N, C-alpha and C positions, 0 to 999 in steps of 0.2 A: 441382501445386496452382496454380491461376491467382490473379490478383490479387483477384478478387471473393471467392473462398473464404478467402484470407489475411485480407482485411478483415473477413469474418464472424467469424473466429477472434479477431482483435484486438478487435472490438466485444464479443464474448462475454466475453473476459478482463476488459475494462474494466467490463462490467456485473456480472460476478461479484465483482470487487473492491469494487464499490459495494453489495454485499449484496442484489442482486436475485435472486429465487428462480429456480431452474433451469428450472421449467416456463415462466415468463414469458420467460426468455432464449431458450428453445427456440422459443417462439412468434414472437418478434421476429426471430431470426436464421435460423431454418429448420434449425438443427443438431439432431442427435438428443440425447436426454437422457443417453445413455451417454457420448457425446463430451464433453458439458458437465460431467459428473461428473469425468472425467479432467482437464479444464481447471481445474475448481475446486480439485482437489488440487494442481495446479501453482501456481495463483495464491495460494491460501490454505490451507496444510496444516492439518489438524485440530489442535486444541489439545493432544491427547495426544502429538503428535510434537514439540511446541515446549516447550522448557524455559525457564521464567521465573526470572530471577535477582532475588531480593528482598533488601532490607536490606544492600545493598553500599555502600561508600563509596570514596573515591579510594585509600585505602590497600589495600583488598582488590583493586582492579583494577590497582594499581601503575601509575597514569598520572600521578602527581605532583599538583602543586597546580593547581586549576582556578580561573580568575578569572571572576567574573560581572560583566557590565557592564549594570547596570539603569538607568543614568543616561543620559538623552538627550544627544546631542552639543550643545555650546554653539552651534555654527554653525547648527544647524537651528532653534533657538529664536529666534535673532536675526531681526528683521524686515528684509527687504530694502528698499532705497530705491526 
């Protein structure tokens, strides 16, 4: 596989991550739709294969206490001379 073909595959992966339709990606990259369907599975697996964890907290995950820093740094608020 030469560099041009590699770049086409990388471009196609980025476009598929951006939710661009397969037929449009095929038109722009010159790759076949069969190849693009395989790339799409690599990039973004179907939701049926992905398990979503809901209603968890830090106790369920056993990661200890989590600190949230929602306050800006005092240094960034001060005006510089």
